[in-house]
C-alpha positions, 0 to 999 in steps of 0.5 A, a space after each residue: 769212655 772218659 778218663 780224667 787225671 787229677 794231679 795236685 801241683 804247685 810251686 814250692 810253698 814256704 811259710 814263716 810260722 812258729 809251728 813248722 812241724 805240723 801240717 795245717 788244716 783249713 776246716 770250715 763250719 759251713 759245708 760249702 767250704 773245701 777242706 785243704 791240707 797243707 804241709 809247711 815243709 813240702 810243696 803241694 805237688 809233693 804232698 799230692 804225689 805222696 797222697 797218690 802213692 799212699 793210696 796205693 800203699 796202705 801201710 804208708 797211708 796208715 803211718 801218714 794218718 798218725 801225723 798231727 794237724 793244726 786247725 786254722 780258722 778259715 775266717 783268720 786273715 792268714 787263711 786267705 794267704 794259705 788258700 792262695 797257695 792251695 791246690 784249688 787255687 793252683 788248679 784254677 790258675 792252670 786252667 786259665 793257662 789252658 784257656 790262654 793257650 786255646 786262644 793263641 796261635 799254634 806256634 811254638 813262640 806264642 805257646 812257649 811265651 804263655 807257659 814261661 810267663 805263667 809257670 816260671 822255672 819250677 815246673 812239675 809234671 802234673 802241671 802239664 797234665 792239668 793244662 793238657 787236660 783242659 786244652 782243645 786244640 791238638 796242634 797246640 797240645 803237641 807243642 805243650 807236650 814238647 815244652 814239658 818233655 824238654 823242661 821236666 823230669 818225667 816220672 810217668 810220661 805216658 800220662 802226659 801222652 794220654 791227656 794229649 791223646 784226649 785232646 785229639 779225641 775231642 777233635 776226632 783227629 784220629 790221624 793225629 792221635 796215631 802219629 802221637 802214638 808212634 812218637 810214644 813208641 819212638 821215645 820208648 814210652 810204653 802205652 797203657 790201657 788208657 792210651 788204647 781206650 782213648 784212641 779206640 774212643 777217637 775211632 768211634 767218634 769218627 764212626 770208624 769201627 774197623 779202626 777201633 777193632 784194629 787198635 783193640 786187637 793190638 793191645 795183647 802185643 803190648 801186654 795190656 789186658 783191656 778193662 771192662 769199659 773197653 770190652 763193653 765199647 768193643 761190643 758196639 765196634 765189632 757189631 758195626 764191622 759185621 763181626 757178629 760172633 765176637 760182638 755177641 760173645 762179648 755181650 754174653 760175657 758182659 752179662 755174666 761179669 756185669 759190665 756196665 753197658 751204655 745205650 749205644 752198645 745195647 742198640 748195636 746188639 738190638 741191630 745185630 739181632 734184627 739184621 740176623 732175623 732174631 726179632 725175639 732177641 731184639 725184644 729180650 735185649 731191650 727188656 734187659 737194658 731197661 731192667 739194668 736201669 739204662 734208659 733207651 735213647 731215641 736211636 735205640 727206639 728207632 732201631 727197635 722199631 725198624 727191627 719190628 717193622 722187618 719182622 712184620 709185627 705192627 702191633 709191637 711197633 705200636 707198643 714200642 712207639 707208645 713207650 717212646 712217647 711215654 718216656 718223654 722223648 720227642 719222635 724225630 724224622 727217623 722215628 716216623 720213617 721207621 713207622 711208615 716202613 713198618 706199617 707199609 710193609 705190614 699193609 696197615 694202610 690207615 696207620 701208615 697214612 696217619 703217620 704220613 699226615 702227622 709228619 706233614 702237619 709237623 712240617 717234616 719232608 718225606 724223601 723219595 723212598 718214603 713216598 714210594 714206600 707209601 705209594 707201593 702200599 697204596 697199590 697193594 691195599 687199593 688206596 686210590 684217592 689217597 695215592 693220588 693226593 700223595 702223588 700230587 703232594 710229592 710233585 709240589 715238594 721241593 725236596 724230591 720229585 717222582 722217579 721211575 718207582 713212583 710212576 710205576 706205583 701210580 700206573 699199577 694203582 690205576 691199572 688195578 682198578 681199570 682206570 685206563 685214561 689215568 694210567 695212560 696219562 701217567 705213562 705219558 708224564 713218566 716218559 716226558 720226565 725222562 723215564 722209560 717204561 720198564 717191564 713192570 709198568 708195561 705189565 701193569 698196562 696189560 692188566 689195565 687193558 684186560 680189566 677194561 676188555 680191551 684185548 687189542 690194546 693188551 696185544 699191542 702192549 705185549 708186542 711193544 715189550 718185544 719191540 723194546 727188546 725187553 724179555 717178558 718175565 713170568 709175572 708178565 705171563 701170569 698177568 696175561 693168564 689173569 687177563 684171559 680169565 676176564 676175556 670172552 671166549 672168542 678173543 682167547 686165541 689172540 692172547 694165547 698167541 702172546 703166552 706162547 711167545 713167552 712160554 710155549 708149553 703153557 701156551 700149548 696147554 691153554 690152546 688144548 684146554 680152549 679147544 677141549 682137545 685133551 684127555 684129563 690124565 694128559 692135561 694133568 701131566 702137562 700142567 704138572 710139567 708147566 707148574 714145575 718149571 715156573 718159579 715158586 713165587 708165581 706158581 700159585 698165581 698160575 694155578 689159580 688162573 688156570 683153574 679160573 679158566 677151566 671154570 669159565 670154559 665149563 670144565 669142572 673136572 679139569 679144575 678139580 684135577 688142577 686143584 688136586 695137582 696144586 695140593 700134591 705140589 704144595 701150592 695149596 696147603 691145609 685147605 680142609 681141616 677136621 677136629 672133633 667139634 668142627 670141620 672147616 674149608 679154608 679158601 683164603 689166598 685162592 682165586 674165586 674159581 679155585 675157591 668154588 672148585 674147592 667147595 665142590 670137592 668139599 661138598 662131595 667129601 661131606 656127602 661121601 662121609 654121610 654115605 659111609 656112616 661117618 658122624 658130622 661134627 656139631 659145627 661146619 665152617 668155610 673161611 674166606 679170610 676177613 678182608 675184601 679183595 683190594 680192588 673189589 667191592 665184593 671180594 672172595 667172601 661176596 662171590 662165595 656167598 652168592 654161590 652158596 645162595 645158588 646152591 641153597 646151602 645152609 651156610 651163613 656169614 658169622 657176624 661176630 667172626 668176619 670171613 666165616 660162613 657157618 652151619 650146624 650139623 643138623 642143617 648140613 646133614 639135612 641139606 646134603 641128604 636133600 641134595 643127594 635125593 635130588 641127584 638121584 631123582 635127576 638120574 
């Protein structure tokens, strides 16, 4: 948003020539020489002032063009004398004056001395504009402004103020610029669009968008209509202060009125859309930007990468990063940080680790947030060895050290794979480093001891939570439920007591279930009450564990009741689907016990369909999801496959479609009929 003032200026010039009534033109036959027009009767400043006026008055300009000019050979001895008096020469001398002022002390005596020595007594307003426009020290600029105000008849004093404000903008001195503005008003000088645009620009350079908005909204009070450049800048400012509605309104207007926007403004709009969750809008703005010929800079790419990371669109993150590299920009620390956040959030473990290795290979340091983001991802995807290596790297790093989040992630990783010694050693190191274990750490330890069938340690750790004055949360209770699905029947009573301390209703339900001392309908009602009371984020985990517990206790009917209850409460959705060509059972996100229960119900439904004469589709399939459980070698698919073999069911894993077990109509019908006949014989 730079405004440049170009005024011709010079002291009076007089020549002793015979032809006094004709201006002289220097015209070179080589394109490198500049054409200069000099009137023998006017000063250069007057000529240029007239030219500026004529540019606004077409009729006067046309009349001026009728004047006769005399060509002067640039090789003539006289031409060098004329050139010394020309505008270029004068401009160069004034820039030298500005350089001298930049080097002197910011006191009136020194500044005035330089101006007096170089300018003489015949001062013109435009000389001040040129000098101020080339200055860099705002303190001396104020003194120069005062010098010309005291010694010149000023026709457009606002221009002098504007170039003075430009010096303050160069130095990001917003306070000084505001004082200059106040002085303008005190002297009765009316500010113009350039005045406000310069102060707004200074506010942006100070990263004070609120100030920019404040100055923009003052403009109507002075009767000033902002130009397109100012409007375009304000899109960024309104976006940064959080006035999304105004920013987007200006952006929409910019599209219809074809304002020229810069990469910074487009980046702000992308950030606005990303923050509001309109991720498709981010991509649209990015494409519009490129279509208008505005080249995205590194900050723009980083902002878009962050937005796509929040959207959990790692495939688009990869595409955008490839565009960044193809544009010959060099990825920076912020770029790699955005990639790590995006891949870690989407659980693209291999991609996140590759970015981490590239950063380390380039000598880039990670901060605590990035290390912890990676370790949290490793805990979720089961990257145990990689996490240990990263943890060791972090401890030897000079820029950051493990914190509470770091230790919590490592204890979670060791706990999920049942590495008790490693988990306990990390807890000890955590305490020695000055961090007290929180509910998340102690819950992870409960899980760790449960995987190792150390019920006594589970109970001890739960009691420790109570002793520390920490209130067990729903996740702690869920963890106890999960441990119970792995605990021998004879030890379930001790864990039930722990659950009762946190959730009496749930504890009582489990107690009655273990004792097989509850009617099916009563059990279903009490389970519905328990599941309705817990948070939505843990409801599925609770239901899965209760079903697993029913399967372990050989209470299949209660497991079926729980699954039916889960469907009615929208805990499970779309477990079964039908189309003319395919009937499917979808088991992804179910525990093994819940999946086997759903399979049992589905087989009964298929059998009932055959008995009622309903035609089976050509293909039947079971979908377990293509991934393995993060800390299991077999996962859901492995457990289901083993169960299908026990049933002698004709479902086989599809090699071209991971996670699917398929069979044909003929095979399924034959197996279901044989199964029905066997049951009839057994009865």
